[in-house]
C-alpha positions as CSV (number, residue, x, y, z in Angstrom):
1,M,105.6,91.5,81.1
2,K,101.5,90.9,80.9
3,M,100.3,93.3,83.7
4,A,97.1,94.1,84.8
5,I,95.6,96.9,86.7
6,L,92.6,96.5,88.9
7,S,90.3,99.6,88.8
8,R,87.4,100.8,88.7
9,D,87.9,103.5,86.6
10,G,90.8,103.4,83.9
11,Q,90.3,107.2,83.5
12,L,91.7,108.1,86.8
13,Y,95.1,109.9,87.0
14,S,97.2,107.0,88.9
15,C,95.8,104.3,86.8
16,K,96.9,106.5,83.7
17,R,99.8,107.1,84.4
18,L,100.7,103.4,85.9
19,R,99.6,102.3,82.3
20,E,101.8,104.9,80.6
21,A,104.7,104.1,82.3
22,A,104.3,100.3,82.3
23,E,104.0,100.7,78.4
24,A,106.8,102.8,77.9
25,R,109.2,99.7,79.1
26,G,107.5,97.4,76.7
27,H,105.5,95.5,78.9
28,Q,101.2,94.6,77.9
29,V,98.9,96.1,80.8
30,Q,95.3,95.5,81.0
31,I,92.6,97.2,83.2
32,I,90.4,95.2,85.0
33,D,87.6,96.4,87.2
34,P,87.5,93.6,89.8
35,L,83.9,93.9,90.2
36,S,83.3,92.0,86.9
37,C,85.7,89.5,87.6
38,Y,84.3,85.9,88.8
39,M,86.6,83.2,89.9
40,N,87.1,79.5,89.7
41,I,88.3,78.5,93.0
42,N,89.6,74.9,92.4
43,P,92.8,73.8,93.9
44,A,94.0,72.1,90.8
45,S,93.2,74.9,87.7
46,P,92.4,78.1,90.0
47,A,91.2,81.0,87.6
48,V,89.8,84.6,87.1
49,H,86.6,84.8,84.4
50,Y,85.6,88.3,83.1
51,R,83.2,89.6,81.5
52,G,82.5,85.6,79.9
53,E,86.0,84.6,79.1
54,P,88.7,83.4,81.4
55,L,91.4,86.3,81.7
56,G,95.0,83.9,81.8
57,H,98.0,84.4,83.2
58,F,99.7,87.8,83.9
59,D,103.0,88.2,85.8
60,A,101.9,91.4,87.9
61,V,98.9,93.0,89.3
62,I,98.9,96.2,90.2
63,P,95.9,96.9,92.7
64,R,94.0,100.2,92.7
65,I,90.9,99.0,94.8
66,G,88.9,101.9,96.2
67,S,88.1,101.6,99.8
68,A,84.4,101.0,98.5
69,I,84.8,97.9,97.0
70,T,87.8,96.2,99.4
71,F,86.0,92.9,100.5
72,Y,85.6,92.0,97.3
73,G,88.4,93.6,95.4
74,T,90.9,91.9,97.5
75,A,89.2,88.5,96.7
76,V,90.0,88.9,93.4
77,L,93.2,90.3,94.0
78,R,93.9,87.1,96.3
79,Q,92.3,85.0,93.0
80,F,95.6,86.3,90.9
81,E,97.8,85.3,94.1
82,L,96.5,81.9,94.0
83,C,97.1,81.9,89.7
84,G,100.7,82.8,90.3
85,S,100.7,86.9,89.8
86,Y,103.0,88.8,91.8
87,P,100.9,91.7,93.5
88,L,102.8,95.0,94.3
89,N,100.4,95.1,97.4
90,E,99.6,92.0,98.6
91,S,95.5,91.5,99.9
92,V,96.3,90.6,103.1
93,A,98.4,94.3,103.5
94,I,95.9,96.0,101.6
95,T,93.1,94.3,104.5
96,R,95.2,95.5,107.4
97,A,95.4,99.1,106.0
98,R,91.9,99.6,105.4
99,D,90.8,98.4,108.5
100,K,91.8,101.9,110.8
101,L,91.9,99.9,114.0
102,R,93.5,97.0,113.0
103,S,96.3,99.1,111.6
104,L,97.0,101.3,114.7
105,Q,96.9,98.3,116.6
106,L,100.1,96.6,114.4
107,L,101.5,100.5,114.5
108,A,101.0,100.5,118.1
109,R,102.7,97.1,118.8
110,E,106.1,97.9,116.5
111,G,106.2,100.6,118.5
112,I,105.4,103.3,115.8
113,D,104.2,106.9,117.6
114,M,101.0,108.0,117.0
115,P,98.3,110.5,118.3
116,V,96.4,109.2,121.4
117,T,93.4,107.1,119.9
118,G,90.3,105.4,121.6
119,F,87.7,102.5,119.9
120,A,84.2,102.5,120.4
121,S,81.4,101.2,119.1
122,S,78.7,102.1,121.9
123,P,80.9,103.6,124.9
124,D,79.5,102.9,128.4
125,D,80.7,106.1,129.5
126,T,81.3,109.0,127.1
127,D,83.5,111.0,129.7
128,D,85.8,108.3,130.2
129,L,86.6,108.1,126.5
130,I,87.2,111.6,126.3
131,T,89.3,111.6,129.5
132,M,91.3,108.5,127.7
133,V,93.0,110.7,124.9
134,G,93.3,113.9,126.7
135,G,90.3,115.8,126.4
136,A,88.8,118.2,124.1
137,P,89.7,119.8,121.5
138,L,89.6,116.0,119.7
139,V,88.8,114.3,116.3
140,V,86.2,111.7,115.9
141,K,86.4,109.5,113.1
142,L,83.9,106.9,111.6
143,V,86.2,103.7,110.8
144,E,84.8,103.2,107.6
145,G,85.3,107.3,106.2
146,T,88.0,108.2,104.1
147,Q,89.4,111.0,102.1
148,G,88.6,113.0,105.3
149,I,84.4,112.0,105.3
150,G,83.4,111.1,108.3
151,V,85.8,113.1,109.8
152,V,85.3,116.1,112.9
153,L,86.7,117.9,114.7
154,A,85.2,118.8,118.4
155,E,86.5,121.9,120.2
156,T,85.0,121.3,123.8
157,R,83.9,118.7,125.7
158,Q,80.0,119.0,125.2
159,A,80.8,119.0,121.0
160,A,82.5,115.6,121.7
161,E,79.9,114.3,123.7
162,S,77.7,115.7,121.2
163,V,79.6,113.8,118.1
164,I,80.3,110.8,119.7
165,D,76.5,110.4,120.5
166,A,75.4,111.0,117.1
167,F,77.4,108.7,115.5
168,R,76.8,105.8,118.6
169,G,73.3,106.5,117.1
170,L,74.4,105.4,114.0
171,N,75.3,102.1,114.9
172,A,79.0,103.1,114.2
173,H,82.2,102.1,114.9
174,I,84.6,105.5,115.9
175,L,87.9,106.4,116.4
176,V,88.4,108.9,119.2
177,Q,92.3,110.7,118.8
178,E,94.1,113.2,120.2
179,F,94.1,116.6,118.2
180,I,97.6,117.9,117.3
181,K,97.0,121.4,117.6
182,E,100.6,122.4,117.0
183,A,100.3,120.8,113.1
184,Q,98.1,123.3,112.5
185,G,95.9,121.4,109.7
186,R,99.1,120.2,108.4
187,D,100.3,116.6,107.4
188,I,103.3,115.4,105.4
189,R,102.9,112.4,103.1
190,C,105.7,110.0,102.5
191,L,105.4,107.7,99.8
192,V,106.9,104.7,100.0
193,I,108.4,102.1,97.7
194,G,109.8,98.9,99.5
195,D,112.5,100.4,101.9
196,E,112.4,104.1,100.8
197,V,110.9,107.2,100.6
198,V,111.0,108.1,97.5
199,A,109.2,111.4,97.7
200,A,107.2,113.4,100.0
201,I,104.8,116.6,99.9
202,E,103.0,118.9,102.7
203,R,99.7,119.0,102.7
204,A,97.9,122.0,104.2
205,A,94.1,122.1,104.9
206,K,92.1,124.6,103.1
207,E,91.4,128.1,104.9
208,G,88.7,127.0,108.1
209,D,89.4,123.1,107.9
210,F,91.8,121.0,109.7
211,R,91.5,118.2,107.3
212,S,94.4,118.1,104.5
213,N,93.2,115.7,102.1
214,L,93.7,117.3,98.3
215,H,90.3,116.1,97.8
216,R,89.0,117.9,100.4
217,G,90.6,121.3,99.1
218,G,93.7,120.9,100.8
219,K,97.0,122.3,99.1
220,A,100.3,120.5,98.7
221,Y,104.1,121.9,98.7
222,P,107.4,120.4,98.0
223,V,108.7,119.6,101.6
224,R,112.1,118.3,103.1
225,I,111.8,115.2,105.2
226,T,114.0,114.4,108.7
227,D,115.6,111.1,109.0
228,Q,113.4,110.4,111.6
229,E,110.3,110.8,109.6
230,R,111.8,108.7,106.8
231,E,113.0,105.9,109.2
232,I,109.3,105.7,111.0
233,A,107.4,106.0,107.0
234,V,109.2,103.1,106.2
235,K,108.8,101.1,109.3
236,A,104.8,101.6,109.0
237,A,104.7,100.5,105.6
238,S,106.7,97.5,106.3
239,T,104.6,96.7,109.4
240,L,101.4,96.5,107.4
241,G,103.2,94.3,104.9
242,L,103.1,97.2,101.7
243,E,105.6,97.2,99.5
244,V,104.1,100.5,98.1
245,A,102.2,103.2,100.4
246,G,101.4,106.7,101.0
247,V,102.5,107.7,104.8
248,D,100.7,110.0,106.5
249,I,102.9,111.7,109.2
250,L,101.9,114.7,111.5
251,R,104.5,116.9,112.9
252,A,103.8,117.2,116.9
253,N,106.1,118.9,119.9
254,R,106.8,114.8,120.7
255,G,108.1,114.0,117.2
256,P,106.6,112.6,113.6
257,L,103.1,111.0,114.5
258,V,101.6,107.8,112.2
259,M,98.1,109.1,111.4
260,E,97.2,106.4,108.5
261,V,98.7,104.1,105.9
262,N,97.5,104.3,102.2
263,A,97.7,101.3,100.5
264,S,96.8,102.7,97.4
265,P,97.8,106.1,97.3
266,G,97.0,108.5,94.4
267,L,99.6,109.8,92.3
268,E,98.5,112.8,90.7
269,G,99.4,115.2,94.0
270,I,102.7,114.2,94.8
271,E,103.9,113.6,91.3
272,C,102.6,117.5,90.1
273,T,104.2,119.0,93.0
274,T,107.7,117.1,93.4
275,G,107.8,116.2,89.4
276,M,108.9,113.1,90.2
277,N,108.0,109.9,87.8
278,I,106.5,107.7,91.1
279,A,104.8,105.4,88.1
280,A,107.8,104.9,87.0
281,M,109.2,103.6,90.4
282,M,106.6,101.7,91.0
283,I,107.0,99.6,87.1
284,D,111.0,99.7,88.2
285,W,109.5,97.8,91.4
286,I,107.8,95.3,89.7
287,E,110.5,94.5,86.8
288,Q,113.2,93.8,89.7
289,H,110.5,91.7,92.2
290,A,108.1,89.6,89.9
291,L,110.4,87.3,89.0
292,P,109.8,83.3,89.0
293,G,109.6,81.8,92.1
294,F,108.6,84.8,94.3
295,R,107.0,84.4,97.3
296,L,104.5,86.3,98.9
297,K,105.5,88.2,102.1
298,T,102.0,88.0,104.4
299,G,101.8,84.2,103.5
300,G,98.6,85.0,101.1
């Protein structure tokens, strides 16, 4: 097969591993910077051009689109879909996952448990917003934040009011979320491919922090997940239409809670911790599904 990896940086661990895994199985791979693409949106002959030349047909596209370029990156992916390329994750599914509010609303509609969450732009009554999610301590998140950036733990009601007012002054959309104290700064990252959790790790925040993101100094450990955690992870990925997803779960006293669904999960932490070849599993999924006559799940 001829495959494209959409990424701004082909030297990232995940991109290199996906390229190695694909080439090891005899596939041709090209890493393409989506911001250097431009498109001919023509019903008769749609095309993607790259650095002065038409790209031609790719059997499959692996999107590794950073959150900062979601709008244009998914537009390029849609164009590949229009040209008949199989997307490992579809453009519509990626935009669902990147919109934190929309993704949480979709998960809630399917009855998937999550921390109690409030959404606001310029709340008229900050006190009521805090009460709505159970009071302090609580977590305040910027909707546009990633990798733990723009996430603040407010331990008192006064601190929560100050943080919310500060974010409101930035004209930012915010999520106010119940703090799950019993999770103790830990979460479970489940790597879902299709209808299966193929690997899972526990991530623990560094001392003095509550954010378990590996990019922020968190540590990863092997973990055994329960059948309920496995089921909720697969259901969360399927709800958003994702074939590959990193589903982050908190272990609360009332059961597993989905915190976030990542449409472009990094491979380094989970491969190095588990010793599993996740990249090869992703290529295997493409080989099974990038077949003539495939249909987009989300309708394009």
